C-alpha positions in Angstrom: -0.7 -12.8 -2.0 -2.8 -10.3 -2.8 -6.3 -10.2 -4.0 -5.5 -8.9 -7.5 -3.0 -8.7 -9.8 -1.7 -6.7 -12.9 1.4 -6.0 -14.6 2.1 -4.0 -17.5 5.1 -1.9 -18.7 7.2 -1.5 -21.4 11.1 -1.2 -20.9 13.2 -1.8 -23.8 15.9 -4.5 -22.5 19.2 -2.6 -23.4 21.7 -4.9 -21.3 24.6 -3.1 -20.2 28.3 -4.6 -19.6 31.7 -3.9 -19.9 34.2 -2.5 -22.7 35.6 -4.7 -25.1 37.2 -4.0 -28.6 36.1 -6.0 -31.9 38.8 -7.1 -34.0 38.3 -7.1 -37.7 34.9 -6.9 -39.5 32.2 -9.2 -38.7 30.7 -11.4 -41.6 27.2 -13.2 -41.5 27.5 -16.1 -39.2 25.0 -17.8 -36.4 24.7 -15.8 -33.6 28.0 -15.2 -31.7 30.5 -12.8 -30.5 33.0 -10.6 -32.4 35.4 -9.7 -29.8 37.6 -11.4 -27.3 36.6 -11.6 -23.6 37.6 -8.4 -21.8 40.0 -8.3 -19.2 39.3 -6.8 -15.8 37.0 -4.0 -16.4 37.6 -0.8 -15.3 36.1 2.6 -16.1 38.4 4.2 -18.7 40.0 7.4 -17.7 37.9 10.4 -18.8 35.0 8.3 -19.3 31.9 10.9 -19.6 29.9 8.6 -17.3 33.0 8.3 -14.8 31.5 10.8 -11.8 28.1 9.3 -12.1 29.4 6.0 -12.3 31.6 6.5 -9.3 29.0 8.3 -7.4 26.3 5.3 -7.9 28.9 2.9 -6.6 30.2 5.4 -3.6 26.7 6.1 -2.8 25.8 2.5 -1.6 25.6 1.7 2.0 27.8 -0.9 3.5 24.8 -3.0 4.3 23.5 -2.8 0.6 27.0 -4.1 -0.5 27.0 -6.7 2.0 23.7 -7.9 0.8 25.0 -8.0 -3.0 27.5 -10.1 -1.6 25.6 -12.4 0.1 22.9 -13.1 -2.6 25.2 -12.5 -5.8 28.4 -14.2 -4.5 30.4 -11.0 -5.0 33.4 -9.3 -3.0 32.6 -6.0 -1.7 35.1 -4.5 -4.4 33.1 -6.5 -7.0 29.8 -5.1 -5.6 31.1 -1.6 -5.9 32.3 -2.5 -9.5 28.9 -3.7 -10.7 27.3 -0.3 -9.4 29.7 1.7 -11.4 29.4 -0.6 -14.5 25.6 -0.3 -14.1 26.1 3.4 -15.0 28.8 3.4 -17.7 27.6 0.5 -19.7 23.7 1.7 -19.5 24.7 4.9 -21.4 26.9 2.9 -24.1 23.8 0.7 -24.5 21.4 3.7 -24.9 23.5 5.3 -27.7 23.9 2.1 -29.5 20.1 1.4 -29.5 19.7 4.8 -31.2 22.4 4.3 -33.8 21.6 0.9 -34.7 17.7 2.0 -35.6 15.9 -0.9 -37.3 19.1 -3.4 -36.9 19.0 -3.1 -33.4 18.1 -6.4 -31.6 18.7 -5.8 -27.8 21.7 -5.7 -25.4 22.6 -7.2 -22.0 25.4 -7.4 -19.8 27.5 -10.6 -18.5 30.6 -10.9 -16.3 30.7 -11.1 -12.5 30.1 -7.5 -12.0 28.4 -6.8 -15.6 31.5 -5.7 -17.1 30.9 -6.8 -20.6 28.3 -5.2 -22.7 26.8 -7.3 -25.6 24.8 -5.5 -28.2 22.9 -7.5 -31.1 22.2 -6.0 -34.5 21.0 -8.0 -37.5 23.5 -6.1 -39.8 27.1 -7.5 -39.7 28.3 -4.4 -41.1 27.3 -2.5 -37.9 29.8 -4.6 -35.5 32.6 -2.1 -35.8 30.3 0.6 -34.6 29.3 -1.6 -31.7 33.2 -2.0 -30.9 33.7 1.7 -31.3 31.4 2.4 -28.4 33.2 -0.3 -26.1 30.8 -3.1 -26.5 30.6 -6.8 -27.9 28.9 -7.3 -31.2 26.4 -10.2 -31.6 25.0 -10.8 -35.2 21.5 -12.2 -34.9 18.7 -13.2 -37.4 15.7 -11.0 -35.9 15.8 -7.4 -34.8 14.3 -6.3 -31.5 11.2 -4.7 -33.3 10.3 -8.0 -34.9 10.4 -10.2 -31.8 8.4 -7.5 -30.1 6.0 -7.6 -32.7 5.7 -11.4 -32.5 5.2 -11.3 -28.6 2.6 -8.5 -29.2 0.6 -11.0 -31.4 0.7 -13.5 -28.5 -0.3 -10.6 -26.2 -3.2 -9.8 -28.2 -4.4 -13.2 -28.7 -4.2 -14.2 -25.3 -4.8 -10.7 -23.4 -6.5 -11.2 -20.1 -6.9 -14.8 -20.1 -4.0 -16.6 -21.1 -3.8 -20.6 -21.1 -2.6 -22.2 -17.6 -0.3 -24.4 -19.5 1.9 -21.3 -20.8 1.8 -18.7 -18.1 4.9 -16.9 -19.1 6.2 -15.6 -22.4 8.8 -12.8 -22.9 11.4 -11.4 -25.3 14.7 -12.9 -24.6 17.6 -10.8 -26.2 20.0 -13.3 -25.4 18.5 -16.1 -27.3 17.3 -13.7 -29.9 13.7 -15.5 -29.5 10.4 -15.0 -28.0 10.4 -17.3 -25.1 7.2 -19.2 -23.6 7.4 -21.2 -20.6 5.0 -23.9 -20.7 3.9 -27.1 -18.8 2.9 -28.5 -22.2 5.3 -27.5 -25.0 3.1 -29.3 -27.7 0.0 -27.3 -26.6 2.4 -23.9 -26.5 3.6 -24.8 -30.1 0.1 -25.3 -31.4 -0.9 -21.8 -29.8 2.2 -20.1 -31.5 0.8 -21.5 -34.8 -2.8 -20.4 -34.2 -1.6 -17.2 -33.3 0.2 -17.1 -36.7 3.7 -16.3 -35.4 6.7 -17.8 -37.0 8.0 -20.6 -35.2 11.3 -19.6 -36.0 10.9 -16.4 -33.7 10.0 -18.6 -30.8 11.6 -20.7 -28.1 9.6 -23.1 -25.9 10.8 -24.1 -22.5 9.3 -26.5 -20.7 8.2 -25.4 -17.1 5.9 -26.2 -14.2 6.1 -22.5 -12.9 2.5 -21.3 -11.6 2.9 -17.8 -11.1 0.7 -16.1 -8.5 0.6 -12.6 -7.2 1.8 -11.5 -3.5 -1.1 -10.8 -1.2 0.5 -8.7 0.9 5.5 5.3 3.9 8.7 3.8 3.3 9.1 1.6 0.3 8.8 -2.2 1.4 6.4 -1.4 4.6 3.4 -3.5 4.9 0.0 -1.9 4.4 -3.7 -3.6 4.7 -6.9 -3.2 3.0 -8.4 -6.6 3.9 -5.4 -8.4 3.1 -1.6 -7.3 3.1 0.5 -5.9 0.6 3.6 -3.8 0.5 4.5 -0.2 -0.2 6.1 0.3 -3.6 7.6 3.7 -3.7 6.6 7.1 -2.0 5.3 9.6 -4.2 3.9 13.1 -4.4 1.0 14.3 -6.6 -0.3 18.0 -6.5 0.8 18.1 -3.1 -0.7 15.1 -1.8 1.6 12.5 -0.5 1.2 8.6 -1.0 2.8 5.8 -2.9 2.9 3.3 -5.8 1.9 -0.3 -5.3 0.5 -3.3 -7.3 -2.8 -2.8 -8.9 -4.0 -6.4 -7.9 -3.8 -5.2 -4.4 -7.0 -3.1 -4.4 -9.5 -0.9 -6.4 -10.0 2.9 -6.7 -11.7 3.7 -3.4 -10.2 0.8 -1.5 -9.3 2.1 2.2 -5.9 1.3 3.6 -4.6 1.2 6.8 -0.2 1.6 7.3 2.1 -0.9 8.8 0.6 0.2 12.4 -3.0 -0.3 11.4 -3.7 3.4 11.5 -5.8 5.0 8.7 -3.5 5.8 5.9 -5.7 6.7 2.9 -7.3 5.1 -0.2 -6.5 3.9 -3.4 -6.9 6.6 -6.3 -6.2 4.6 -9.4 -5.7 1.0 -10.0 -5.2 -1.4 -13.1 -5.2 -5.0 -13.3 -5.3 -7.5 -15.0 -3.5 -6.1 -18.4 -1.3 -3.9 -15.9 -0.4 -4.4 -12.3 -0.2 -0.8 -11.2 -1.9 1.5 -8.6 -1.4 4.5 -6.4 -2.7 5.5 -2.9 -3.2 8.8 -1.5 -2.4 9.3 2.1 -4.0 11.7 4.5 -2.5 14.5 6.3 -0.9 12.2 9.2 1.5 10.6 6.6 4.6 11.8 4.8 6.3 10.3 1.9 10.1 9.4 2.5 13.0 8.8 0.1 13.8 5.6 1.7 13.1 1.8 1.4 12.9 -0.6 4.3 16.0 -2.5 4.6 14.7 -5.0 7.0 17.7 -5.1 8.9 20.0 -6.6 6.4 20.8 -3.4 4.8 20.6 0.3 6.1 17.3 1.7 4.6 18.5 2.5 1.0 17.6 5.8 -0.2 15.8 6.5 -3.5 17.7 9.1 -5.9 16.1 8.3 -9.2 14.4 5.8 -11.6 17.0 5.3 -14.3 16.2 1.8 -15.7 18.7 -0.9 -15.0 20.0 -3.4 -17.7 19.3 -7.2 -18.3 21.8 -8.9 -16.1 22.4 -6.1 -13.6 21.7 -6.5 -10.0 18.4 -5.9 -8.3 17.1 -5.9 -4.8 13.4 -6.3 -3.4 12.0 -5.0 -0.3 8.4 -6.6 1.0 6.7 -7.0 4.2 6.6 -11.0 4.4 10.3 -11.9 3.3 12.2 -8.5 4.0 15.2 -7.6 2.0 16.5 -9.9 -1.1 18.6 -9.5 -4.3 19.3 -11.1 -7.6 19.5 -9.9 -11.2 17.2 -8.6 -14.1 16.5 -11.7 -16.4 14.3 -9.9 -18.9 12.2 -6.9 -19.4 9.1 -6.7 -21.8 7.6 -10.3 -20.0 4.3 -11.2 -20.4 2.6 -13.7 -17.5 -0.8 -15.0 -17.1 -2.0 -15.6 -13.3 -5.1 -17.3 -12.4 -6.8 -13.9 -12.4 -5.6 -13.0 -16.0 -2.8 -12.0 -18.1 -0.6 -8.9 -17.7 2.0 -7.6 -20.3 5.4 -5.6 -20.0 6.6 -6.6 -16.8 10.3 -7.3 -15.9 11.1 -10.8 -15.0 13.9 -11.3 -12.1 15.9 -14.1 -10.1 14.7 -12.4 -6.9 12.6 -14.4 -4.6 9.2 -13.4 -2.8 6.2 -14.7 -1.1 2.5 -13.9 -0.6 2.5 -10.3 1.0 5.3 -9.0 -0.8 3.0 -7.9 -3.4 3.6 -4.2 -4.2 7.0 -3.9 -2.8 9.9 -2.2 -3.9 12.8 -3.2 -6.3 15.7 -1.0 -6.5 19.0 -1.1 -8.0 21.6 1.1 -6.2 19.7 4.1 -5.4 17.6 3.9 -8.6 13.9 2.6 -8.3 12.9 -0.2 -10.7 9.5 -1.3 -9.9 6.7 -2.7 -7.6 6.3 -6.5 -7.2 3.5 -8.1 -8.9 3.9 -11.9 -8.6 6.2 -14.9 -9.4 6.7 -18.6 -8.5 8.7 -20.3 -5.9 9.4 -18.9 -2.5 12.3 -17.6 -0.4 13.7 -21.0 0.9 13.8 -22.9 -2.3 14.0 -20.2 -4.7 12.2 -18.6 -7.4 11.2 -16.1 -10.1 9.4 -12.9 -9.7 7.7 -10.3 -11.7 7.7 -6.5 -11.3 5.9 -3.7 -13.0 8.3 -0.8 -14.2 7.9 2.3 -11.7 8.3 4.9 -14.9 5.1 3.6 -16.5 3.3 4.2 -13.2 4.7 7.6 -12.5 3.8 8.5 -16.1 0.2 7.0 -16.1 -0.8 9.0 -12.8 1.3 12.0 -13.2 3.4 11.0 -10.0 6.6 12.4 -8.8 8.9 9.5 -7.4 9.9 11.0 -4.0 13.7 11.4 -3.8 13.8 13.8 -0.6 13.2 17.7 -0.2 10.4 19.5 -1.8 9.9 17.5 -5.1 8.2 19.3 -7.7 5.2 18.0 -9.3 5.4 17.2 -12.6 3.9 19.4 -15.6 1.7 18.1 -18.1 4.0 15.9 -20.5 4.2 16.2 -23.7 3.4 13.1 -25.7 5.7 12.0 -26.5 8.1 14.2 -24.5 9.8 16.3 -27.4 9.7 19.8 -25.9 11.9 21.8 -23.1 13.5 19.6 -20.6 11.7 19.8 -17.2 12.0 18.0 -14.1 9.2 15.4 -13.3 8.6 14.0 -16.8 9.4 10.5 -17.7 11.8 10.2 -20.5 12.6 7.0 -22.5 15.5 6.2 -24.8 15.3 8.3 -27.9 13.1 11.2 -26.6 14.6 14.7 -27.6 14.3 17.9 -25.6 15.9 21.5 -25.4 17.9 23.0 -22.7 19.7 26.4 -22.7 18.9 26.4 -26.4 20.7 23.1 -27.1 19.1 20.0 -28.4 19.8 16.7 -26.3 18.6 13.2 -26.8 17.9 10.6 -23.9 19.9 7.2 -23.8 18.6 5.9 -20.7 14.9 5.9 -19.5 14.5 7.8 -16.2 12.1 10.3 -14.7 13.8 14.0 -14.5 15.0 15.0 -11.1 16.1 18.4 -10.1 19.5 19.2 -11.1 19.8 16.2 -13.7 19.6 18.7 -16.6 20.9 17.2 -20.0 24.0 19.4 -20.0 24.9 18.0 -16.7 24.3 14.5 -16.9 26.0 12.9 -20.0 25.1 9.4 -18.8 21.5 10.1 -19.5 21.5 12.7 -22.1 23.5 13.3 -25.3 23.7 16.4 -27.3 22.6 16.3 -30.9 
C-alpha cells in the first residue's frame, strides 16, 4: 500500500452491450426492459464500427484471451466477442447519450460477452429511439444528471474527510440510485438527510469494506520512493519521458527509483486526497514504452489508446505485488473515503489488488483505462478496487499517452475542446470539432491518436 492516496475522475457510465429490438411503444412503468432478450450477438453486416471492433478483438494476444477466460469464465470465442462488442456498443451508447439529452439516465451492458446494451431514460416516449439504435430501453425515475447532482451534494459535504462508517458511494446506473456502502445504515441514512439529498434517490448497502490505498517504464512495473508503488502508463510531455501513477504514492519533488533500484526521476505533479493522480518525469536513462507488464500470465499487452470502457465490460490490472488480474467495471463516478481522506470520480471494479499495486495499470483490450488507487479485500479471497481514470490525468497535466513510435506532444487544449481536431487532445462525449471542413461530435471519450481522425474512426466520432 502506498503512503498516500487520491482519486478523482469523472467518466460517465455509458454502459455498452448488445443489439436488441424494442417491440411496441413503452409506457410509464417501474424500471424495466422494453425488449425481448436478444439471441447470440454478432456484429451486424455493414456495422459502421465493424472494422474497429474486429481489430480490437484481433489485436488481443492469446495470453490476454486466456486471462479473460480464466478470470471471467469465458471461452476464447466469447473473449474475442466481448472485445468486439466493447467497440460497437460503446459507439451506440455514446450516440444515445447525446440524443436523449436531459432524459438520459445512464447505460450499461449485460450478457456473458457484453452483448446487450441497456440505455435508461426518464421519458417513455424515447424507448423507440433507443430501440432504433440497437439497445434495450429502461424507463426509470431519475435522470443521470439528477443522480450526479445528488452525489455531488454528498461529495461537497464529505469532501476530504468522509465518515469511516460510510467509505464508498457512487451513482449506480443499473438501480437508478446513488448507492452508499456503510457499516451503519442508520448513520448513513441520517447523513443523507443532513446533507439534504432526497432518500428516494438513495440506496444504502450494509458493508464492512475498509478501502485503503496500495503502497507499492512499462505499465505495472515496480518503482520505489521509500515505499513501493507501480507504474500506471508511460507518457511523454514536451520531449520528456515518464509515467502516470497514483497521487498517494508521492508528492512533487519526491525522488523515484525504478524496478531495478536505479534512479529513475521524480514526481512533477501530484494530487491526493480529492484526486489520486500524479506523474513522474524520467531521466535520460529511461525511455517510455507502450507496454504493460503481463507478469507471465499474458504476453505484455500493447497500449493503443484510451477509449473509455463501459460499465459491465472486462478490464485487467497489472501491479508489482499481485501481477496480472482481470474483472469487470462496476461503476464509473464513484466516491470513496480512505483513512487519509475522500476522493471522488474514480471507477469501481471487481478486480483484486494488494499493497504495492498502487498506481498500476488498468487496461481493456489495448485501451488504457486508469491507475490503481485503492480497494478492499485481496487476491486470495477476492476484493473490490478503484482506479483513477487515465484521461483525466492526461488532460490535467498535458501528458500524451505513449502508444509507440514518436508520439506528438499535445497542443494547448481548448476548454472545452471545440476547435479543429488534433492528436493529443482528450475528448469527451459531446465535444465537437472540425476536420477537413466538416463538423464532428465525439461519441466515446478518448485521447486522440495520430490517424484516429474523425473521418476515419466512426466508432469515436459522428458527423453533424
